[in-house]
C-alpha positions as CSV (number, residue, x, y, z in Angstrom):
1,X,0.6,-34.8,-18.4
2,X,-1.6,-33.3,-21.0
3,X,-2.4,-30.3,-19.2
4,X,0.6,-29.5,-18.0
5,X,2.4,-29.5,-20.9
6,X,-0.1,-26.9,-22.3
7,X,0.4,-24.7,-19.3
8,X,4.3,-24.7,-19.8
9,X,3.4,-24.0,-23.8
10,X,1.8,-21.3,-22.5
11,X,3.9,-19.6,-20.6
12,X,6.6,-20.4,-22.5
13,X,4.7,-17.8,-25.3
14,X,3.7,-15.7,-22.7
15,X,7.4,-15.2,-21.6
16,X,8.7,-14.8,-25.1
17,X,6.1,-11.9,-25.9
18,X,7.0,-10.3,-22.7
19,X,10.6,-10.3,-23.8
20,X,10.2,-9.2,-27.5
21,X,7.8,-6.3,-25.9
22,X,10.7,-5.7,-23.7
23,X,13.4,-5.7,-26.3
24,X,11.0,-3.4,-28.6
25,X,11.0,-0.7,-25.7
26,X,14.3,-0.8,-24.8
27,X,15.0,0.1,-28.7
28,X,12.7,2.6,-28.9
29,X,14.4,4.5,-25.7
30,X,17.7,3.6,-26.4
31,X,17.1,5.5,-29.6
32,X,15.7,9.0,-28.3
33,X,19.0,8.6,-25.4
34,X,21.8,8.0,-28.2
35,X,22.5,11.4,-28.7
36,X,23.3,12.0,-25.2
37,X,25.0,9.3,-24.0
38,X,27.1,8.9,-27.5
39,X,27.0,4.8,-27.3
40,X,24.9,4.0,-30.3
41,X,21.2,3.5,-30.8
42,X,22.0,-0.5,-30.6
43,X,23.8,-0.4,-27.4
44,X,21.7,-1.0,-24.4
45,X,20.0,-3.6,-27.0
46,X,23.5,-5.7,-27.8
47,X,24.0,-5.8,-23.6
48,X,20.6,-7.4,-23.0
49,X,21.1,-10.2,-25.8
50,X,24.0,-11.2,-24.8
51,X,22.0,-10.9,-20.5
52,X,18.9,-12.9,-22.7
53,X,21.4,-15.4,-23.9
54,X,23.4,-16.4,-20.8
55,X,19.7,-16.7,-19.5
56,X,18.3,-18.8,-21.9
57,X,21.3,-21.4,-21.0
58,X,20.7,-21.4,-17.8
59,X,17.4,-21.5,-18.1
60,X,17.8,-24.9,-20.2
61,X,20.4,-26.1,-18.0
62,X,17.8,-25.9,-15.1
63,X,14.9,-27.1,-16.6
64,X,17.0,-30.9,-17.0
65,X,17.7,-30.0,-13.1
66,X,16.3,-31.8,-10.1
67,X,15.4,-28.8,-8.0
68,X,15.1,-30.6,-5.1
69,X,18.6,-31.0,-4.9
70,X,18.5,-27.0,-5.2
71,X,15.7,-26.6,-2.8
72,X,18.2,-28.4,-0.1
73,X,20.9,-25.3,-0.4
74,X,17.6,-22.6,-0.3
75,X,18.6,-21.9,3.8
76,X,22.0,-20.5,2.3
77,X,21.3,-19.0,-1.0
78,X,19.0,-16.6,1.4
79,X,22.1,-16.5,3.5
80,X,24.1,-15.0,0.5
81,X,21.3,-12.5,-0.7
82,X,21.3,-11.6,2.7
83,X,25.1,-10.5,2.5
84,X,25.1,-9.0,-0.9
85,X,22.5,-6.8,0.1
86,X,24.7,-5.5,2.7
87,X,27.3,-5.0,1.1
88,X,25.5,-2.8,-1.7
89,X,24.6,-0.7,1.9
90,X,28.6,-0.4,3.4
91,X,30.4,-0.3,-0.4
92,X,27.4,-0.1,-2.9
93,X,27.5,2.0,-6.4
94,X,24.6,4.7,-5.6
95,X,22.6,5.9,-8.5
96,X,20.3,9.3,-7.5
97,X,20.7,8.3,-3.8
98,X,20.3,4.6,-3.7
99,X,22.5,1.8,-2.8
100,X,21.5,-0.9,-4.8
101,X,24.2,-1.6,-7.0
102,X,27.4,-4.0,-6.8
103,X,30.1,-3.2,-9.8
104,X,32.0,-5.9,-9.8
105,X,34.7,-5.7,-13.1
106,X,33.9,-3.5,-14.9
107,X,29.7,-5.2,-14.5
108,X,27.0,-3.8,-12.5
109,X,25.0,-6.2,-10.6
110,X,21.8,-5.5,-8.7
111,X,21.5,-7.8,-6.2
112,X,17.6,-7.2,-5.5
113,X,17.2,-9.9,-8.5
114,X,18.6,-12.4,-6.9
115,X,17.4,-12.1,-3.6
116,X,13.7,-12.1,-5.3
117,X,15.3,-15.5,-6.3
118,X,16.5,-16.7,-2.9
119,X,12.8,-15.8,-1.4
120,X,11.3,-18.1,-4.0
121,X,13.5,-20.9,-3.2
122,X,13.3,-20.4,0.6
123,X,9.8,-20.2,1.1
124,X,9.6,-23.3,-1.7
125,X,11.8,-25.1,0.5
126,X,9.9,-23.7,3.9
127,X,6.8,-24.6,3.1
128,X,7.6,-27.7,0.9
129,X,9.3,-29.3,4.2
130,X,6.2,-28.5,6.5
131,X,3.5,-28.4,4.3
132,X,1.0,-30.5,7.1
133,X,1.6,-27.5,9.5
134,X,1.3,-24.8,6.8
135,X,-2.2,-24.3,8.6
136,X,-0.4,-23.8,12.1
137,X,0.4,-20.1,13.0
138,X,4.1,-21.0,14.1
139,X,5.1,-23.1,11.2
140,X,2.7,-21.9,8.5
141,X,2.9,-18.3,8.9
142,X,5.2,-17.0,12.0
143,X,8.5,-18.8,10.9
144,X,8.7,-18.1,7.0
145,X,7.9,-15.0,7.6
146,X,10.2,-14.3,10.6
147,X,13.0,-15.7,8.5
148,X,12.6,-13.2,5.6
149,X,12.2,-10.4,7.2
150,X,16.0,-9.1,7.3
151,X,15.3,-9.3,3.5
152,X,12.4,-7.1,3.2
153,X,14.2,-5.0,5.6
154,X,17.6,-4.6,3.8
155,X,15.6,-4.3,0.9
156,X,13.7,-1.2,2.3
157,X,17.0,0.1,3.5
158,X,18.2,0.6,-0.2
159,X,14.6,2.5,-0.8
160,X,14.1,-0.1,-3.6
161,X,10.4,0.2,-2.9
162,X,8.9,-1.1,-5.9
163,X,11.2,-4.5,-5.8
164,X,9.8,-4.8,-1.5
165,X,6.4,-4.8,-2.9
166,X,6.8,-7.7,-5.1
167,X,8.7,-9.4,-2.7
168,X,5.8,-9.0,-0.1
169,X,3.6,-10.5,-2.8
170,X,5.0,-13.7,-3.7
171,X,5.5,-14.2,-0.1
172,X,2.0,-14.2,0.2
173,X,1.4,-15.9,-2.3
174,X,3.7,-18.8,-2.1
175,X,2.3,-19.4,1.4
176,X,-1.4,-19.0,0.3
177,X,-0.8,-22.2,-2.3
178,X,1.2,-24.0,0.2
179,X,-2.2,-23.7,2.1
180,X,-1.7,-21.2,4.8
181,X,-5.3,-20.4,5.7
182,X,-6.4,-16.5,5.0
183,X,-7.1,-15.2,8.1
184,X,-3.5,-15.3,8.9
185,X,-2.7,-14.0,5.0
186,X,-4.9,-10.7,5.2
187,X,-3.1,-8.9,7.5
188,X,0.4,-9.5,6.1
189,X,0.2,-7.2,3.1
190,X,-1.9,-4.7,5.0
191,X,1.2,-4.5,7.8
192,X,4.2,-4.8,4.7
193,X,2.6,-1.9,2.5
194,X,1.9,0.5,5.7
195,X,5.5,-0.1,6.7
196,X,6.5,0.7,3.4
197,X,4.1,3.9,3.0
198,X,5.5,4.9,6.5
199,X,9.3,4.2,5.4
200,X,9.4,7.1,3.2
201,X,8.6,9.7,5.4
């Protein structure tokens, strides 16, 4: 328990440090662009602080919530993420030729952020449910990857290669921690990154 508490404090300190660094960088960038967009030096900073406040409230709520109840809905969350990514391709807001955003009630959202959370929840649910079979090829590798491929393909279709690479890393790390054999995992990033390189041409 003592070790778990120290790790939790360490993660909290690292998170707060990254947030502080991000806010400083955002303020510095906003100062340079303020003369171009005429929204003021602290406009983006204020928006970010609002989202940080909302995120903090959600974080506190989820820390008190039984995550096992949340995992039960993981397949549905995965489905919702896929639907949102499809909507990006159909009615999404295109910026620099890439349809990655949805605009609702004047606010712009990037469903790929929700998709990353959906991927984590789904893989946690699947690998927890099939922990005894994690070293098997079918339940430990084939089915979890097959179920997440549509999500990855939709990300590639949006030309969001950076987020796709992050999601690929999440996939490999969670499966490794769950006990999947390294022999099965080694080809996954190789094939994935090869596919990303091919899709850019």
